[in-house]
C-alpha positions as CSV (number, residue, x, y, z in Angstrom):
1,M,0.0,-0.3,-0.3
2,K,1.0,3.3,-1.3
3,I,1.5,6.7,1.4
4,L,2.6,9.6,-1.0
5,I,4.8,12.1,1.2
6,S,6.2,15.0,0.6
7,A,9.8,14.2,-1.0
8,C,11.8,16.8,1.4
9,V,10.3,14.7,4.5
10,L,12.2,11.2,2.9
11,G,15.6,13.4,2.6
12,H,15.3,14.8,-1.2
13,A,16.9,18.2,-1.5
14,V,13.6,19.7,-3.2
15,R,12.8,22.7,-0.8
16,W,12.9,26.1,-2.6
17,N,16.7,26.3,-1.3
18,G,17.6,23.2,-2.2
19,A,17.5,21.8,1.6
20,N,15.5,19.1,3.1
21,K,13.2,17.9,6.0
22,L,14.4,14.4,6.9
23,N,12.4,12.9,9.3
24,S,13.9,9.2,9.5
25,E,11.4,8.0,11.9
26,I,8.4,8.0,9.1
27,S,10.4,5.4,7.3
28,E,10.6,3.0,10.0
29,W,6.9,3.6,10.9
30,A,5.7,2.9,7.3
31,E,7.9,-0.2,7.0
32,K,6.8,-1.5,10.1
33,H,3.2,-1.1,9.0
34,G,3.6,-2.5,5.4
35,F,3.3,1.1,3.7
36,E,5.6,2.2,0.7
37,L,6.3,5.7,1.1
38,V,6.1,7.4,-2.8
39,P,8.1,10.9,-2.4
40,V,6.2,13.7,-4.4
41,C,6.8,17.2,-4.7
42,P,4.5,19.2,-7.2
43,E,6.7,22.5,-6.8
44,D,10.0,20.9,-7.7
45,A,8.1,19.0,-10.6
46,L,7.1,22.2,-11.9
47,F,9.9,25.0,-11.2
48,G,13.0,22.6,-10.4
49,T,15.5,23.4,-7.2
50,P,16.7,25.9,-6.2
51,R,13.6,28.3,-6.9
52,K,12.1,31.4,-5.7
53,T,9.4,31.0,-2.6
54,I,6.1,31.1,-3.4
55,R,3.9,33.3,-1.6
56,L,0.0,32.6,-1.1
57,M,-1.8,35.9,-0.9
58,Q,-5.7,36.6,-0.9
59,V,-6.5,39.0,-3.6
60,G,-10.3,39.9,-3.3
61,D,-12.1,36.3,-3.8
62,E,-9.2,34.4,-5.0
63,V,-5.9,33.0,-3.7
64,K,-2.8,33.5,-5.7
65,G,0.4,32.0,-5.4
66,M,2.9,34.4,-6.2
67,M,6.5,33.5,-7.4
68,Y,8.5,36.0,-9.8
69,G,5.7,38.5,-9.6
70,S,3.4,35.9,-11.5
71,D,0.5,33.8,-10.3
72,V,1.6,30.2,-10.3
73,Y,-1.5,28.9,-8.3
74,P,-3.3,27.3,-11.1
75,Q,-0.1,25.4,-12.0
76,L,0.5,24.0,-8.4
77,V,-3.1,22.9,-8.0
78,D,-3.0,21.6,-11.6
79,E,0.4,19.5,-10.6
80,A,-1.2,18.3,-7.3
81,K,-4.0,16.9,-9.1
82,Q,-1.8,15.3,-11.6
83,T,0.2,13.6,-9.2
84,L,-2.7,12.3,-7.4
85,R,-4.3,11.0,-10.2
86,R,-1.0,9.1,-10.9
87,H,-1.3,7.3,-7.6
88,R,-4.8,6.5,-7.9
89,D,-3.8,3.3,-5.5
90,A,-2.6,5.4,-2.6
91,V,-4.2,5.4,0.8
92,G,-2.7,8.4,2.3
93,F,-0.5,11.5,2.3
94,I,1.9,13.1,4.4
95,G,2.7,16.6,3.8
96,I,5.2,19.3,5.3
97,A,4.1,22.5,7.1
98,R,4.2,25.6,5.5
99,S,4.3,24.5,1.7
100,P,2.0,26.0,-0.6
101,T,1.2,22.7,-2.1
102,C,1.7,20.4,0.6
103,G,0.9,22.1,3.9
104,Q,-2.2,21.1,5.4
105,A,-2.8,24.6,7.1
106,A,-0.8,26.8,4.5
107,G,-0.6,30.4,5.6
108,V,-2.1,33.1,3.4
109,K,-1.2,36.4,3.6
110,N,-4.1,39.3,3.8
111,R,-6.4,36.5,4.4
112,G,-6.3,36.0,8.4
113,S,-6.5,32.6,8.2
114,T,-4.7,29.4,6.7
115,M,-5.9,26.9,4.0
116,K,-5.3,23.7,3.0
117,G,-2.6,23.3,0.1
118,P,-4.0,21.3,-3.1
119,M,-2.2,18.3,-2.2
120,H,-4.3,18.3,1.0
121,E,-7.5,19.8,-0.5
122,H,-7.9,17.7,-3.6
123,A,-6.7,14.2,-2.0
124,R,-9.5,11.6,-1.6
125,F,-7.7,9.8,1.3
126,P,-6.8,10.7,4.5
127,T,-3.6,13.3,4.9
128,V,-1.6,14.6,7.7
129,E,1.5,16.9,8.0
130,I,4.8,15.4,9.6
131,N,4.5,17.6,12.2
132,S,1.5,15.9,13.3
133,M,3.2,12.2,13.2
134,R,5.7,12.8,16.1
135,T,3.7,11.1,18.7
136,P,2.8,7.4,19.0
137,K,-0.7,8.6,19.5
138,N,-1.0,10.8,16.5
139,R,0.7,8.1,14.3
140,M,-1.9,5.7,15.2
141,H,-4.7,8.1,14.6
142,F,-3.3,8.6,11.2
143,L,-3.3,4.8,10.7
144,D,-6.6,4.3,11.8
145,R,-8.0,6.8,9.3
146,I,-6.1,5.0,6.7
147,V,-7.7,1.6,7.8
148,K,-11.1,3.0,7.9
149,Y,-10.7,4.5,4.2
150,I,-9.6,1.2,3.2
151,T,-12.1,-0.7,4.7
152,F,-14.9,1.5,3.2
153,N,-13.4,1.4,0.1
154,N,-13.1,-2.3,-0.1
155,S,-16.6,-2.6,1.0
156,H,-18.0,0.0,-1.4
157,A,-16.3,-1.6,-4.2
158,T,-17.7,-4.7,-3.2
159,N,-21.5,-3.6,-2.8
160,I,-20.7,-2.0,-6.5
161,K,-19.9,-5.2,-8.0
162,N,-22.6,-7.1,-6.7
163,T,-25.3,-4.7,-7.8
């Protein structure tokens, strides 16, 4: 079973400045529970590394992702959706805080609140940020959500086949 994960969390140097946010414990957790971690980074796929930072901003009724003075948010959303379509068999996603694409609570200037990044917003399966996976209790909660997702989808698929 596959869990998508922000590539920087697995040690890939894909952050805007060429750095990573390696969390070695997550690989041990995944292996223990029989998951394959699949690294993804929509921002690196689109713009490479290193790159300018992307700042989410509320402008009127819409969110813009400003990079080099241009709005790249529609590209981020499209790449996130394509990534999710390429991995239809994934059962979860682990993102990274403050990422405009992979953050579960990405900051938005002039909004006064946060929003889900496109990887979380468009995923049909459970999502979480790596910071929430630091405690055994939270790891178990995410695992429980994945088990419920798998159970529901397997029973739903069986019901569809039997009708």
